[in-house]
Backbone bond lengths (Angstrom), bond angles and torsions (degrees), N, CA, C in turn:
res aa  C-N    CA-C-N  psi(-1)  N-CA   C-N-CA  omega(-1)  CA-C   N-CA-C  phi
1 M - - - 1.459 - - 1.524 109.82 -
2 P 1.323 116.06 142.54 1.467 119.22 179.84 1.527 111.60 -70.03
3 I 1.292 114.61 148.97 1.460 120.77 179.80 1.528 109.91 -107.42
4 I 1.314 115.86 -42.03 1.464 121.50 -177.80 1.524 109.98 -72.78
5 K 1.316 115.13 142.71 1.462 121.95 -175.89 1.532 112.37 -56.87
6 S 1.328 117.52 -44.19 1.468 120.42 -178.95 1.530 111.19 -66.41
7 A 1.322 117.00 -32.39 1.470 121.14 178.91 1.530 109.98 -70.75
8 K 1.331 116.14 -35.40 1.477 120.35 177.19 1.525 109.89 -63.98
9 K 1.338 115.16 -43.61 1.458 120.07 179.27 1.528 110.30 -64.44
10 A 1.316 116.10 -42.50 1.468 120.30 179.45 1.519 110.76 -60.68
11 L 1.318 117.26 -38.49 1.458 121.58 178.06 1.528 110.87 -64.36
12 R 1.339 116.61 -43.31 1.472 120.52 178.09 1.536 110.05 -61.21
13 Q 1.323 116.14 -44.55 1.464 120.38 179.94 1.524 111.37 -62.64
14 T 1.318 116.26 -42.59 1.459 121.02 -179.66 1.518 111.08 -61.83
15 K 1.317 116.71 -41.97 1.467 120.63 179.21 1.531 110.79 -62.04
16 R 1.339 116.27 -45.10 1.473 120.50 179.33 1.519 110.95 -62.78
17 R 1.324 116.59 -45.42 1.457 121.04 -177.93 1.520 111.82 -66.27
18 T 1.326 116.53 -37.11 1.461 120.85 178.72 1.518 110.63 -62.09
19 I 1.313 116.27 -44.77 1.469 121.03 178.78 1.527 110.15 -62.10
20 R 1.334 116.53 -45.68 1.464 121.84 -179.49 1.529 110.83 -61.59
21 N 1.335 116.33 -44.20 1.460 121.08 -179.51 1.524 111.50 -65.70
22 L 1.319 117.17 -40.13 1.460 120.55 178.87 1.521 111.20 -64.28
23 R 1.320 117.09 -38.20 1.471 120.54 177.86 1.521 110.94 -61.68
24 R 1.330 116.01 -44.96 1.468 120.47 178.99 1.528 110.70 -62.29
25 K 1.329 115.07 -44.30 1.462 120.39 -178.00 1.525 110.57 -64.53
26 E 1.320 116.61 -44.34 1.464 121.02 179.08 1.524 110.84 -64.11
27 A 1.337 116.95 -35.53 1.463 121.11 -178.23 1.524 110.98 -61.64
28 Y 1.331 117.12 -49.41 1.467 117.34 -178.02 1.517 112.04 -74.19
29 K 1.328 117.13 -34.01 1.468 119.00 178.97 1.528 110.84 -66.46
30 K 1.330 116.17 -39.72 1.466 120.94 -178.75 1.528 110.76 -62.31
31 I 1.322 116.61 -46.16 1.467 119.66 -177.02 1.528 111.42 -70.68
32 L 1.348 117.34 -35.24 1.462 119.46 177.64 1.534 110.74 -66.20
33 K 1.317 116.70 -39.86 1.466 120.32 177.66 1.527 110.81 -66.20
34 Q 1.326 115.66 -38.35 1.468 120.95 179.28 1.537 110.14 -61.93
35 I 1.318 116.13 -44.33 1.463 120.70 178.75 1.526 109.94 -64.20
36 Q 1.319 116.56 -42.14 1.457 120.74 179.83 1.529 111.65 -60.79
37 R 1.339 116.01 -41.92 1.471 120.81 178.25 1.527 110.81 -63.47
38 L 1.329 116.66 -41.41 1.461 120.80 178.70 1.528 111.20 -63.91
39 L 1.316 116.57 -39.64 1.460 119.86 179.12 1.529 110.89 -66.77
40 E 1.323 116.40 -38.45 1.466 120.19 177.45 1.522 111.06 -65.26
41 A 1.346 116.07 -30.85 1.462 121.54 179.20 1.530 111.90 -87.57
42 K 1.348 116.97 8.17 1.473 123.59 178.03 1.531 113.07 64.03
43 K 1.327 116.54 29.13 1.466 121.37 177.71 1.524 108.31 -103.62
44 V 1.324 115.59 72.77 1.463 121.74 -173.13 1.527 111.67 -67.27
45 K 1.327 117.08 -40.34 1.476 120.71 -178.63 1.530 110.95 -61.25
46 D 1.348 115.90 -44.51 1.464 119.95 179.55 1.529 110.85 -64.78
47 A 1.320 115.98 -39.50 1.469 120.87 179.12 1.527 110.33 -64.66
48 E 1.334 115.84 -42.02 1.470 120.52 179.20 1.524 111.84 -61.52
49 A 1.318 115.69 -34.99 1.465 119.88 -179.27 1.534 111.63 -66.82
50 L 1.334 117.44 -25.58 1.459 121.28 -178.10 1.531 113.56 -89.88
51 V 1.321 117.32 -8.77 1.468 120.53 -177.26 1.527 112.96 -58.93
52 P 1.338 119.92 -45.57 1.476 118.65 178.50 1.531 112.67 -59.91
53 Q 1.318 117.02 -36.34 1.472 120.18 178.02 1.526 110.63 -65.46
54 A 1.318 116.08 -39.94 1.463 120.49 179.06 1.523 110.41 -64.61
55 Q 1.339 116.07 -43.66 1.459 119.74 179.56 1.528 110.82 -63.98
56 K 1.306 116.26 -38.41 1.462 120.49 178.51 1.525 110.61 -63.99
57 A 1.327 116.69 -44.57 1.462 121.22 -179.70 1.530 110.51 -63.46
58 L 1.327 116.76 -40.82 1.467 120.54 178.36 1.525 111.27 -65.96
59 D 1.337 116.37 -42.24 1.471 120.09 179.33 1.525 111.66 -63.47
60 K 1.320 116.54 -39.05 1.464 120.11 178.36 1.523 110.77 -66.99
61 A 1.321 116.63 -36.41 1.466 120.74 177.74 1.524 110.25 -64.33
62 V 1.333 116.22 -37.92 1.470 120.20 177.77 1.526 109.74 -67.95
63 K 1.317 115.89 -44.71 1.461 121.29 -177.09 1.530 111.97 -59.46
64 T 1.323 116.15 -36.90 1.463 120.58 -177.45 1.528 112.46 -92.28
65 G 1.337 117.12 -0.22 1.455 119.67 175.25 1.518 114.98 85.79
66 V 1.323 117.38 10.67 1.454 121.16 179.62 1.522 109.86 -75.57
67 L 1.320 115.94 -32.91 1.457 122.58 -175.66 1.526 107.89 -133.20
68 K 1.327 116.02 145.22 1.471 119.00 177.78 1.523 109.54 -79.54
69 A 1.308 115.74 154.26 1.462 121.89 -174.41 1.524 112.28 -59.50
70 N 1.319 117.40 -44.43 1.460 120.03 -178.45 1.527 111.47 -68.41
71 A 1.320 117.12 -33.06 1.466 120.93 178.39 1.528 109.61 -65.84
72 A 1.330 116.31 -41.92 1.465 120.52 178.30 1.525 110.47 -66.27
73 A 1.319 116.64 -40.95 1.466 120.84 179.11 1.525 109.85 -62.09
74 R 1.324 116.31 -40.96 1.464 121.05 179.12 1.528 110.83 -63.76
75 K 1.344 116.28 -43.79 1.464 120.37 179.48 1.532 111.21 -63.55
76 K 1.335 116.56 -41.39 1.466 120.54 178.69 1.523 110.74 -65.29
77 S 1.315 116.22 -40.68 1.453 121.07 179.97 1.528 110.95 -63.86
78 R 1.311 116.12 -45.40 1.466 120.33 179.75 1.522 111.42 -66.33
79 L 1.327 115.84 -34.42 1.463 120.51 177.17 1.526 109.88 -64.21
80 A 1.327 117.01 -47.34 1.463 121.40 179.52 1.527 110.62 -62.50
81 K 1.316 116.06 -39.72 1.460 121.10 179.54 1.530 111.13 -63.70
82 S 1.333 116.34 -41.86 1.471 119.58 -179.87 1.534 111.41 -68.58
83 I 1.324 117.01 -33.55 1.464 121.24 176.91 1.533 109.43 -66.55
84 R 1.347 116.54 -46.68 1.473 120.75 178.41 1.526 111.12 -59.64
85 K 1.319 115.96 -42.76 1.480 120.63 -179.54 1.524 110.57 -64.04
86 A 1.328 117.04 -41.57 1.466 121.01 179.95 1.523 110.80 -67.26
87 K 1.336 116.30 -37.32 1.474 120.72 178.44 1.525 110.28 -63.87
88 A 1.315 115.91 -44.18 1.461 120.32 -178.55 1.525 111.31 -65.88
89 A 1.308 117.34 -33.28 1.459 121.94 -179.15 1.536 112.02 -72.58
90 S 1.330 115.17 -30.03 1.492 117.61 -177.26 1.516 112.85 -93.18
């Protein structure tokens, strides 16, 4: 445990930031998994409806520093690719 006052404050800040970052991370992971499940169940229309929400969650993760910009771009690209592939299959 920290003894110095500034170290105590830093610990409090770290705890708050960790919780905030985990929420952001869980938000985008949850929606991406949801879309993936819908695509596996051949529900392309429902999956397409969730794409803007997924992009929003990824953009917010980038904005807050939870995810790097290129990583988010890659995830969005792969998401769009999987939607196109599912559309072509159905």
